[in-house]
N, C-alpha and C positions, 0 to 999 in steps of 0.2 A: 504494500500500500504506500502510495506516494502523496506528498502534500498537495500537489496539483490535482490529484484525483479527488481529494476532499473538497477542494474549491469547485471542481466540476459538479460534484453531487449537490453541493449547497446552492450553486447557481441554478441547476435544473429544478431543484426543490422550490426555489424562490419564484421562478417564472412558470413552472410546469409547462415548459415549452423549450424544445431543444434549440430552435433557431435563435430565440432571444437570449437563451443562456450561452450559446456559442458566441454570439456577438459580444457579450459581457466579458468572457474569458479569452476572447481573441483567437478562436479556433473555428474550423468549419463544423457544421452540424454533424456531418458523418464521422469526423474524427472524434468529436465529443461523445457521440453515441458508442463508438468503438471502445473508447477508454472506459466508459461506465460499464459496458458489457464485460470488458476485461476484468474490472474490479469485482463485478458480481460473480464471475467465474472463479476468481481467486478466493472470494469469501464463501462461495457456495450458497448464496442467497440471492433473491431477486429484490432489488431496491426500488425499482420503478415498474409499475404496471403500465403497459403501453397499448394504445389503440391507434387507429388511423387518425383519430381526431383529438386525443388527449393523452396526457402523461400524469400519473398520480403515484404518490408514495405508497408502498406496501407497509404493513406493520413493521417488518424488519427495516425498511427504509426510514420510517419515522424515528425509530430508535437510533439508527446510524446517524441521521442528521443531528439529533440532540448531542450525541457524543462528538461528532465532527465539529459542531459549534464550540464545544468546550476546548477541543484540541486547538482550534484556530485562535480562540481567545488566549489560551496559554501561550501560543507562539507569539502573538502580538505583545503580551506582557513581557515575555522573555526578551524579545527584540528591544522593547523600550528600556528594559533594565540594562541590556548591553550597550545601548546608545548612551547611557549615562557615563559609561567608561570612556566612550569616544569623546564626549564633550567635557570630560573631566569632573563629573559630579560624584563619581564613585571610584574607590580605589584606596591606595595606601601611599603615604609619604614617610620616608625615613629621614629624621631630622637630627643633625648633630648640634649640640649646644654646649656652651660653657656654663658653669654653675650659676651665673648671675642674671639669668633671664628675668626673674621676678623683679629684681632691683631696677632693671632697665625698662620695666613696663611692657615687656614683650609677651609675657604669659597672657595678659588681657587681650592683646591683639590676636594671639593664636586662638583664644577662646572665641573671639568674634568670627574668625575664619571658620572655626568648627561649627558654630551656629549657622553660618551661611551655607556650609557644605557638610551637613550632618552625616552623610554617607561616606565621607572620606575619613579613613582611620589614620591616626598620626602615631608614629613610633619614634621615641626619643632615645638618643645615645648621648649621654652626658660625659664630657671629657675636657681636659685642658685644651686651650686654643690650638697649640701646635700638634697635639695628638689627633686632632680632627682632620688635618690635611690628608694623611694617608687614607683615611676612611672615605673621604669624598673622591680621592683619586681612583681608588679601586672599586668604587660603586657601592660600598656598604652603606653609605648615606647619600641622599640625593640633594640635600641642601644643608647649609650650616650657618649658625649664628656665631660670628667670630669677633673678638675684641682687639685683635692685632693684625687684621688683614693687611693694613698698609705697611706692616713691618716684615712681611714675608712675600717674596716674589715666587709665584708658582712655577715659573720656568715653562716646560713644554706642555704642561696641563693648564690650559687657559680657563679662567674663572671670571664670572660676572659678579661684581660686588656692588651692593647698594647701601650706603651709609644710612643708618636708622636713627641712632641716638648719639649725641656728643656728650662727653663727660670730662671731668678733670680729676687728675691724680692728686691725692692729698697725703700728708703724713698723719699717722696716728701715734700718739704717745700715751703714757700713763698720765693721769691728772697731776701726779706729783713731779713730773718731768719739767725742767726749766722752760722747754718749748711750749708747755701747756698754757702759760700765761700770755703767749703771743698769738695774734691772729694770723700773721704772715711772717715767715722767716726767709732769709736768703739760704738756699739749700746748701751752700758751702759751709754753713754753720754746723751741718750734720756730718761733716767729713769724718769725724772721729767716733761717730755713733755706731752701735751694733744694730744691724738690720735683721729683721725676721725674713728668712728666705722662703719664698713660695717655690713650687715646683718649677724646674727649669723649662718645662714644656708649656708653662702658663704665660699668658700675655703680661701678667703683673711682674714676672721676673724680668722680662725684656724691658718693660716700662721703667723698672727700678734702675737697671743697668744704664739705660739711655738717659734718664733724668739726671742721675749722679754724674755720668760722663759729661753731660752738657754743663754741669756745675764745676767740672774740673777734678773729679776724684772718682775712685772706684769704691763701691760700697763694701763695707766689712760685714759679712754675713755671720750670724750666730746660729740660731735654731732654724731648722727646716720644717715646713709643714705644707700640706696640700689644702688645708681647710681654713676658711675664714674664721670660724668660731675658735679654733685653736690659736690662730694668730692673734685674735682679739684678747684671748685669755693671757697669752704670753706678754703682750704689750701692757695689759692692765696690771700685771704683776711686776712691771718694770724690768723685764728681761730683754728688752730691745724696743726699737721703733720699727714702723713698717710703712711702705707705700701701698695705697689701696685706692680703688675707685671710690670717688665721692658718693656715688649713688649706692654702692654696696654698703659702705659703712653707715650711711644715713638710714638704710633699711634694716640694719642689724641691731641687736641688743648690745649696748656699749657701756656698761657700767665701768666706771673708773677709766674711761677712754676720753682723750682730748683729740679734737680734729684741728690740724694746723695746715694752712695753705702755705705754699712756697713759691719762690721765684728762682730761676725762670720757670714759668708755668708748663706743666706737662699735660697734654690733652690725650684723650682716649676716645675712640669711636667704636660703637657696636655696629657691625655690618651684617647683612644677610647675603650669603654667597651661594651661587649656583654654578654648576658646570657650564662652560660656554660651548654648548652644542648647537648644531644647526636647528635642531627641533627637539624641544623638551616634550615629555609626555603630557597629554591634556591635563592630567591632575596636577602635575608640577607647574605647568603653565598657569593654571588658576591660582596656585599658591603664590607664584612670582607676581602675577598681575595684581593680586590682592595687596601686596606690600608696595608695589609701585603706585597703585592708586592711593594708598594711605599717605605715601610721601608727597604725592601731588596735592592732595587735599590739605596737608599740613603746610605746604609751601604757599598755597593761596589763601590760607585762613587769615 
C-alpha cells in the first residue's frame, strides 16, 4: 500500500466519480481506476461498488476511508513537526559558557530565547574561557559565551564574535587592607602585593597579567583557585588581593571585601561567539539572530 493510493481512494470517496477524482489527483480516469483495483486486489476486499452510472463505498471501503483519513492527518502533522526543524523552531543547541553568565545578565536573555522557542533544548558546558576554544573547534559546542575573545586569535578556525556586555576589572581586598580606604589607586601601588591566582585557562588570569604588565610589573601570585567564592574567602581573610570582574563581585556575597578601582583602567567584554561557517543550522541561526536583534534594539534604545 502506497500513500498515493490512499489519496486516490479518498478522492474517489469524496466525489464518487472517477473522472472528477482523477482531475483532482492529476491522473487519467483509467489509471486511477487501475490503481484502486490494484489496491483492492492487494487487500483482498472491494472498496468501491461500481455501476455504469455511479460509484459508492462498500462497508469495507467506509472503514478504509476512516483509517486513511487518520493516516493522512498523521502524515500532515509529522511533516509540520519536521518543518519546525527546517525553520529552526525545534532542535538542540550546545552552549559553552564561562561561570559568570548570571552576573552579566545573560541567563535572563537565554530565558527569553527559551520562551520564544520552547521546543529548542539548550545544553550547557561550563568551563574556563580558554578551555572552551577546543570544544567549539571540534564541534562539541556550537556557540560560546567568552570573556576574553579579543585576547585570543583563533588562527585557521574563523569565528564570528558579537560583543554583548562591557565590564571593568577591579581589585578586591580585605576591608582591613590599606587599599580599602581608597576608591581608586594607581595599580603600580600593588606591585609588591600577593595576588590570588585564578586558573591559567581563565580570562581573569590573562586580565591580571595584562593589567599588571600595563602598570609596569609582573604580579606575584600566592594561592591558586578556580572558584570565585574561594577567592573571595581568601581575600576576606587577608591572604592576598585579586583582580575580578566588577559585575561578578557586585553579584556575589562579599563580607569583609572592599572593591577598589585602579588606573590604568582594564576593560573586559563578554562576547557571544559562533563558528564562521557559510551556513549555520536553522536552530543556531535563530539563536544568533536573537542576540543580534537584542544588540540592535539596545543600540537604538
